[in-house]
ChimeraX commands (.cxc) that place a marker at each C-alpha (Angstrom):
marker #1 position 0.02,-0.13,-0.16 radius 0.5
marker #1 position 1.25,3.43,-0.74 radius 0.5
marker #1 position 1.44,6.57,2.17 radius 0.5
marker #1 position 0.42,9.66,0.30 radius 0.5
marker #1 position 0.73,12.58,2.80 radius 0.5
marker #1 position -2.85,14.50,2.67 radius 0.5
marker #1 position -0.86,17.94,3.76 radius 0.5
marker #1 position 0.48,17.62,0.21 radius 0.5
marker #1 position -2.47,17.46,-1.82 radius 0.5
marker #1 position -2.94,21.11,-2.08 radius 0.5
marker #1 position -0.20,21.25,-3.91 radius 0.5
marker #1 position -1.77,19.24,-6.39 radius 0.5
marker #1 position -4.50,22.10,-6.84 radius 0.5
marker #1 position -2.34,24.65,-8.53 radius 0.5
marker #1 position -3.48,23.71,-11.85 radius 0.5
marker #1 position -1.65,27.21,-13.18 radius 0.5
marker #1 position 1.72,27.90,-14.20 radius 0.5
marker #1 position 2.97,31.88,-15.76 radius 0.5
marker #1 position 5.25,31.28,-19.15 radius 0.5
marker #1 position 7.20,34.05,-20.26 radius 0.5
marker #1 position 5.86,36.11,-23.14 radius 0.5
marker #1 position 6.82,39.37,-25.42 radius 0.5
marker #1 position 4.65,42.14,-24.71 radius 0.5
marker #1 position 3.61,41.82,-28.61 radius 0.5
marker #1 position 1.83,39.15,-27.79 radius 0.5
marker #1 position -0.12,40.25,-24.97 radius 0.5
marker #1 position -4.06,40.27,-25.50 radius 0.5
marker #1 position -6.42,42.19,-23.89 radius 0.5
marker #1 position -8.64,39.95,-21.55 radius 0.5
marker #1 position -5.10,37.86,-20.46 radius 0.5
marker #1 position -4.35,37.27,-17.00 radius 0.5
marker #1 position -0.48,38.64,-16.61 radius 0.5
marker #1 position 2.34,38.88,-14.35 radius 0.5
marker #1 position 4.84,41.99,-14.88 radius 0.5
marker #1 position 8.49,42.33,-13.63 radius 0.5
marker #1 position 8.63,45.94,-13.50 radius 0.5
marker #1 position 12.17,47.86,-12.69 radius 0.5
marker #1 position 12.76,49.28,-9.66 radius 0.5
marker #1 position 11.96,53.11,-10.45 radius 0.5
marker #1 position 8.53,52.26,-11.83 radius 0.5
marker #1 position 7.90,50.00,-9.36 radius 0.5
marker #1 position 8.65,53.00,-7.20 radius 0.5
marker #1 position 5.82,55.02,-8.77 radius 0.5
marker #1 position 3.29,52.82,-8.86 radius 0.5
marker #1 position 3.79,51.79,-4.88 radius 0.5
marker #1 position 1.61,54.76,-3.70 radius 0.5
marker #1 position -1.07,54.22,-6.45 radius 0.5
marker #1 position -1.73,50.64,-5.08 radius 0.5
marker #1 position -0.94,50.44,-1.17 radius 0.5
marker #1 position 1.91,48.20,-1.50 radius 0.5
marker #1 position 5.45,48.33,-0.55 radius 0.5
marker #1 position 7.28,46.51,-3.19 radius 0.5
marker #1 position 5.43,46.52,-6.64 radius 0.5
marker #1 position 8.38,44.65,-7.94 radius 0.5
marker #1 position 5.72,41.85,-9.53 radius 0.5
marker #1 position 1.91,42.84,-10.59 radius 0.5
marker #1 position -0.55,39.95,-11.11 radius 0.5
marker #1 position -3.73,41.01,-12.98 radius 0.5
marker #1 position -5.71,41.28,-16.14 radius 0.5
marker #1 position -4.35,43.17,-19.07 radius 0.5
marker #1 position -6.51,46.15,-20.19 radius 0.5
marker #1 position -4.44,47.46,-23.49 radius 0.5
marker #1 position -1.26,47.69,-24.73 radius 0.5
marker #1 position -0.93,51.15,-26.68 radius 0.5
marker #1 position 1.97,52.14,-28.60 radius 0.5
marker #1 position 4.63,51.71,-25.89 radius 0.5
marker #1 position 2.24,51.08,-22.62 radius 0.5
marker #1 position 0.45,48.67,-20.88 radius 0.5
marker #1 position -2.27,48.71,-18.89 radius 0.5
marker #1 position -2.88,46.53,-16.22 radius 0.5
marker #1 position -5.66,46.53,-13.96 radius 0.5
marker #1 position -4.19,45.29,-10.46 radius 0.5
marker #1 position -5.66,44.61,-6.86 radius 0.5
marker #1 position -5.31,47.06,-4.56 radius 0.5
marker #1 position -5.99,46.99,-1.04 radius 0.5
marker #1 position -7.48,50.14,0.90 radius 0.5
marker #1 position -7.45,49.91,4.55 radius 0.5
marker #1 position -11.05,51.56,5.56 radius 0.5
marker #1 position -11.44,54.79,7.98 radius 0.5
marker #1 position -13.44,53.37,10.00 radius 0.5
marker #1 position -13.52,50.34,12.14 radius 0.5
marker #1 position -10.78,47.46,11.18 radius 0.5
marker #1 position -12.31,46.31,7.57 radius 0.5
marker #1 position -9.71,45.89,4.19 radius 0.5
marker #1 position -11.76,46.67,1.00 radius 0.5
marker #1 position -10.16,45.19,-2.07 radius 0.5
marker #1 position -10.74,47.07,-5.31 radius 0.5
marker #1 position -9.16,47.28,-8.78 radius 0.5
marker #1 position -6.79,49.87,-9.89 radius 0.5
marker #1 position -5.29,50.12,-13.51 radius 0.5
marker #1 position -2.10,50.72,-14.04 radius 0.5
marker #1 position -0.09,52.58,-17.04 radius 0.5
marker #1 position 3.41,50.62,-17.62 radius 0.5
marker #1 position 6.08,51.79,-19.78 radius 0.5
marker #1 position 7.62,49.07,-21.67 radius 0.5
marker #1 position 11.22,50.71,-20.65 radius 0.5
marker #1 position 10.07,49.84,-16.98 radius 0.5
marker #1 position 8.95,46.54,-17.86 radius 0.5
marker #1 position 11.05,43.45,-17.48 radius 0.5
marker #1 position 9.33,40.69,-18.05 radius 0.5
marker #1 position 5.84,39.87,-18.74 radius 0.5
marker #1 position 4.29,36.24,-18.53 radius 0.5
marker #1 position 0.89,34.88,-18.61 radius 0.5
marker #1 position -1.32,32.44,-17.03 radius 0.5
marker #1 position -1.15,28.86,-18.79 radius 0.5
marker #1 position -2.74,25.76,-17.62 radius 0.5
marker #1 position -0.93,23.07,-16.57 radius 0.5
marker #1 position -2.14,19.87,-17.95 radius 0.5
marker #1 position 0.20,17.39,-16.07 radius 0.5
marker #1 position -1.19,19.20,-12.03 radius 0.5
marker #1 position -5.24,19.44,-13.46 radius 0.5
marker #1 position -4.73,15.71,-14.53 radius 0.5
marker #1 position -2.75,14.91,-11.09 radius 0.5
marker #1 position -5.39,17.05,-8.92 radius 0.5
marker #1 position -8.24,15.65,-10.88 radius 0.5
marker #1 position -6.95,11.83,-10.59 radius 0.5
marker #1 position -5.85,12.37,-6.71 radius 0.5
marker #1 position -9.37,13.61,-5.72 radius 0.5
marker #1 position -10.84,10.61,-7.64 radius 0.5
marker #1 position -9.39,8.17,-5.64 radius 0.5
marker #1 position -9.55,9.75,-2.54 radius 0.5
marker #1 position -13.79,10.28,-3.37 radius 0.5
marker #1 position -14.02,6.18,-4.40 radius 0.5
marker #1 position -12.06,4.85,-1.30 radius 0.5
marker #1 position -14.38,7.12,0.90 radius 0.5
marker #1 position -17.17,5.58,-0.73 radius 0.5
marker #1 position -15.54,2.14,-1.23 radius 0.5
marker #1 position -14.93,2.21,3.10 radius 0.5
marker #1 position -18.37,3.53,3.78 radius 0.5
marker #1 position -20.56,0.95,1.87 radius 0.5
marker #1 position -18.37,-1.61,3.47 radius 0.5
marker #1 position -19.09,-0.53,6.93 radius 0.5
marker #1 position -22.74,0.08,6.29 radius 0.5
marker #1 position -25.51,-2.20,7.85 radius 0.5
marker #1 position -25.06,-5.30,8.60 radius 0.5
marker #1 position -21.46,-5.05,8.54 radius 0.5
marker #1 position -22.13,-3.71,12.70 radius 0.5
marker #1 position -19.21,-4.73,15.62 radius 0.5
marker #1 position -21.03,-7.19,17.47 radius 0.5
marker #1 position -23.36,-5.31,20.97 radius 0.5
marker #1 position -20.75,-4.67,23.49 radius 0.5
marker #1 position -17.44,-4.86,21.83 radius 0.5
marker #1 position -15.45,-2.68,19.20 radius 0.5
marker #1 position -16.91,0.69,17.45 radius 0.5
marker #1 position -18.77,1.73,14.63 radius 0.5
marker #1 position -16.95,5.37,13.91 radius 0.5
marker #1 position -16.38,6.00,10.62 radius 0.5
marker #1 position -13.04,7.33,11.19 radius 0.5
marker #1 position -10.29,8.72,8.61 radius 0.5
marker #1 position -6.65,9.34,8.97 radius 0.5
marker #1 position -5.73,13.07,9.09 radius 0.5
marker #1 position -2.17,12.28,7.98 radius 0.5
marker #1 position -1.73,9.61,5.52 radius 0.5
marker #1 position -4.67,7.91,2.51 radius 0.5
marker #1 position -3.74,3.90,2.90 radius 0.5
marker #1 position -4.54,2.67,-1.40 radius 0.5
marker link #1:1,2 radius 0.2
marker link #1:2,3 radius 0.2
marker link #1:3,4 radius 0.2
marker link #1:4,5 radius 0.2
marker link #1:5,6 radius 0.2
marker link #1:6,7 radius 0.2
marker link #1:7,8 radius 0.2
marker link #1:8,9 radius 0.2
marker link #1:9,10 radius 0.2
marker link #1:10,11 radius 0.2
marker link #1:11,12 radius 0.2
marker link #1:12,13 radius 0.2
marker link #1:13,14 radius 0.2
marker link #1:14,15 radius 0.2
marker link #1:15,16 radius 0.2
marker link #1:16,17 radius 0.2
marker link #1:17,18 radius 0.2
marker link #1:18,19 radius 0.2
marker link #1:19,20 radius 0.2
marker link #1:20,21 radius 0.2
marker link #1:21,22 radius 0.2
marker link #1:22,23 radius 0.2
marker link #1:23,24 radius 0.2
marker link #1:24,25 radius 0.2
marker link #1:25,26 radius 0.2
marker link #1:26,27 radius 0.2
marker link #1:27,28 radius 0.2
marker link #1:28,29 radius 0.2
marker link #1:29,30 radius 0.2
marker link #1:30,31 radius 0.2
marker link #1:31,32 radius 0.2
marker link #1:32,33 radius 0.2
marker link #1:33,34 radius 0.2
marker link #1:34,35 radius 0.2
marker link #1:35,36 radius 0.2
marker link #1:36,37 radius 0.2
marker link #1:37,38 radius 0.2
marker link #1:38,39 radius 0.2
marker link #1:39,40 radius 0.2
marker link #1:40,41 radius 0.2
marker link #1:41,42 radius 0.2
marker link #1:42,43 radius 0.2
marker link #1:43,44 radius 0.2
marker link #1:44,45 radius 0.2
marker link #1:45,46 radius 0.2
marker link #1:46,47 radius 0.2
marker link #1:47,48 radius 0.2
marker link #1:48,49 radius 0.2
marker link #1:49,50 radius 0.2
marker link #1:50,51 radius 0.2
marker link #1:51,52 radius 0.2
marker link #1:52,53 radius 0.2
marker link #1:53,54 radius 0.2
marker link #1:54,55 radius 0.2
marker link #1:55,56 radius 0.2
marker link #1:56,57 radius 0.2
marker link #1:57,58 radius 0.2
marker link #1:58,59 radius 0.2
marker link #1:59,60 radius 0.2
marker link #1:60,61 radius 0.2
marker link #1:61,62 radius 0.2
marker link #1:62,63 radius 0.2
marker link #1:63,64 radius 0.2
marker link #1:64,65 radius 0.2
marker link #1:65,66 radius 0.2
marker link #1:66,67 radius 0.2
marker link #1:67,68 radius 0.2
marker link #1:68,69 radius 0.2
marker link #1:69,70 radius 0.2
marker link #1:70,71 radius 0.2
marker link #1:71,72 radius 0.2
marker link #1:72,73 radius 0.2
marker link #1:73,74 radius 0.2
marker link #1:74,75 radius 0.2
marker link #1:75,76 radius 0.2
marker link #1:76,77 radius 0.2
marker link #1:77,78 radius 0.2
marker link #1:78,79 radius 0.2
marker link #1:79,80 radius 0.2
marker link #1:80,81 radius 0.2
marker link #1:81,82 radius 0.2
marker link #1:82,83 radius 0.2
marker link #1:83,84 radius 0.2
marker link #1:84,85 radius 0.2
marker link #1:85,86 radius 0.2
marker link #1:86,87 radius 0.2
marker link #1:87,88 radius 0.2
marker link #1:88,89 radius 0.2
marker link #1:89,90 radius 0.2
marker link #1:90,91 radius 0.2
marker link #1:91,92 radius 0.2
marker link #1:92,93 radius 0.2
marker link #1:93,94 radius 0.2
marker link #1:94,95 radius 0.2
marker link #1:95,96 radius 0.2
marker link #1:96,97 radius 0.2
marker link #1:97,98 radius 0.2
marker link #1:98,99 radius 0.2
marker link #1:99,100 radius 0.2
marker link #1:100,101 radius 0.2
marker link #1:101,102 radius 0.2
marker link #1:102,103 radius 0.2
marker link #1:103,104 radius 0.2
marker link #1:104,105 radius 0.2
marker link #1:105,106 radius 0.2
marker link #1:106,107 radius 0.2
marker link #1:107,108 radius 0.2
marker link #1:108,109 radius 0.2
marker link #1:109,110 radius 0.2
marker link #1:110,111 radius 0.2
marker link #1:111,112 radius 0.2
marker link #1:112,113 radius 0.2
marker link #1:113,114 radius 0.2
marker link #1:114,115 radius 0.2
marker link #1:115,116 radius 0.2
marker link #1:116,117 radius 0.2
marker link #1:117,118 radius 0.2
marker link #1:118,119 radius 0.2
marker link #1:119,120 radius 0.2
marker link #1:120,121 radius 0.2
marker link #1:121,122 radius 0.2
marker link #1:122,123 radius 0.2
marker link #1:123,124 radius 0.2
marker link #1:124,125 radius 0.2
marker link #1:125,126 radius 0.2
marker link #1:126,127 radius 0.2
marker link #1:127,128 radius 0.2
marker link #1:128,129 radius 0.2
marker link #1:129,130 radius 0.2
marker link #1:130,131 radius 0.2
marker link #1:131,132 radius 0.2
marker link #1:132,133 radius 0.2
marker link #1:133,134 radius 0.2
marker link #1:134,135 radius 0.2
marker link #1:135,136 radius 0.2
marker link #1:136,137 radius 0.2
marker link #1:137,138 radius 0.2
marker link #1:138,139 radius 0.2
marker link #1:139,140 radius 0.2
marker link #1:140,141 radius 0.2
marker link #1:141,142 radius 0.2
marker link #1:142,143 radius 0.2
marker link #1:143,144 radius 0.2
marker link #1:144,145 radius 0.2
marker link #1:145,146 radius 0.2
marker link #1:146,147 radius 0.2
marker link #1:147,148 radius 0.2
marker link #1:148,149 radius 0.2
marker link #1:149,150 radius 0.2
marker link #1:150,151 radius 0.2
marker link #1:151,152 radius 0.2
marker link #1:152,153 radius 0.2
marker link #1:153,154 radius 0.2
marker link #1:154,155 radius 0.2
marker link #1:155,156 radius 0.2
view
């Protein structure tokens, strides 16, 4: 039997990766990650309310000549209480301040691994529930009929 740590299963759920692209290949509506120069990041930081804007993830709105318009999440703290709101801010990034541009792509291996592992877990739980169904209880006065799932490891 193989033992798979349950803690590692969320790592399989990361179905998207970033792949580098040329700015001219970018199309409006794409999810992008832009790597900015230090000077450009310093100009953007006060607009977004963050301390490090060297890497911004968002949605490409437009690519006009020498400037990319990217919509990124910006977190603002409300004046009253301690609530936080996430708003979206459009940022103009000059091509000269752009070190690299990446787009989100589906990672087929990770997606398949996540789907297969989920199916195996669900199947194992269903089989275990059916095996422990009515008529398979412990005799009176002995044993327990609790349905228990190991927290750290699944056994296949």
